[in-house]
C-alpha positions in Angstrom: -12.1 -1.9 -29.0 -9.4 -4.9 -29.0 -7.4 -4.8 -24.6 -4.0 -4.3 -24.9 -2.0 -7.7 -23.4 1.6 -6.3 -21.5 4.1 -8.6 -21.2 5.7 -8.4 -17.6 8.7 -8.0 -19.1 8.0 -5.3 -21.6 6.6 -3.3 -18.3 9.4 -3.3 -16.3 11.8 -2.8 -19.1 9.6 -0.1 -20.2 9.2 1.7 -16.3 13.4 0.7 -16.1 13.7 3.1 -19.3 11.3 6.1 -18.1 13.2 5.9 -14.4 16.6 6.4 -16.6 14.4 8.9 -18.7 16.2 8.1 -22.3 14.3 7.7 -25.7 12.9 4.2 -24.0 11.8 6.1 -21.0 9.6 7.8 -23.7 7.1 4.9 -25.0 8.1 3.3 -22.1 5.5 5.9 -20.8 2.9 4.5 -23.0 3.2 1.4 -22.2 2.5 2.7 -18.2 -0.2 4.8 -18.9 -1.8 1.3 -19.9 -1.6 0.6 -15.8 -1.8 4.3 -14.1 -5.6 3.4 -13.7 -6.1 0.3 -12.4 -7.2 0.9 -8.2 -5.0 -1.0 -5.2 -6.4 -1.3 -2.4 -4.0 1.0 0.5 -4.6 -0.2 4.0 -2.3 0.9 7.1 -3.1 -1.3 10.5 -2.6 0.4 13.6 -2.1 -3.1 15.2 -4.5 -6.8 15.7 -5.4 -8.3 18.5 -7.6 -11.3 18.8 -11.1 -11.4 20.5 -12.8 -14.4 20.8 -17.0 -14.2 19.3 -18.5 -13.9 22.6 -15.8 -10.8 23.7 -16.8 -9.0 20.5 -20.9 -9.1 21.0 -20.0 -7.4 24.2 -18.9 -4.4 23.1 -20.7 -0.9 23.4 -19.8 1.8 22.2 -16.8 3.9 24.1 -15.5 0.2 24.2 -11.7 0.3 24.1 -9.8 -2.3 22.8 -6.0 -2.3 23.1 -4.1 -3.9 20.5 -0.8 -5.5 19.8 1.2 -1.6 18.9 2.8 0.5 21.2 1.9 4.2 21.4 5.2 5.5 18.5 5.4 2.6 17.0 5.4 2.8 12.9 2.0 1.7 11.0 1.7 -1.4 8.9 0.8 -0.3 5.2 -0.1 -2.2 2.6 -0.4 -2.4 -1.3 -3.2 -5.1 -2.1 -2.8 -7.0 1.1 1.1 -6.9 0.8 3.2 -5.4 3.2 5.1 -2.4 1.1 6.5 0.5 3.7 5.9 1.6 7.7 4.9 4.5 8.7 3.9 6.8 10.7 0.8 8.1 12.0 -0.6 12.1 11.3 -3.1 14.2 10.6 -4.1 15.9 7.9 -6.8 18.9 7.6 -8.4 17.1 10.7 -8.1 13.9 9.6 -6.1 10.7 10.2 -3.2 9.8 7.6 0.2 8.0 7.1 3.2 9.7 6.7 5.9 7.1 4.9 9.1 6.7 6.6 10.1 3.4 5.0 10.2 1.6 2.1 9.9 -2.6 2.5 12.3 -5.1 0.4 9.8 -7.8 -0.5 11.9 -11.3 -1.6 10.5 -12.2 -5.6 8.4 -14.8 -5.6 
């Protein structure tokens, strides 16, 4: 079974066609099907801090580590180590979750 290589311009055109909902959208949907199953890593960063190795070794169960964010500040949402959005912490069925409140526009590389 041969792998089909996708041209980034073709992928972009397909996405635009799918968003427009036109005839190109039907063809575009089949091109986009190839990327739907690609796994990506999503991370929500509550805050950051810097510690020395000696401080880390002294940490015990229940230790509190201060972060650089205040209560109520938005958390950063990364996809494959790239900032894509900001959001708020939520609880869903006894699990922590993040509600996306803002999409971060990235500059083209």
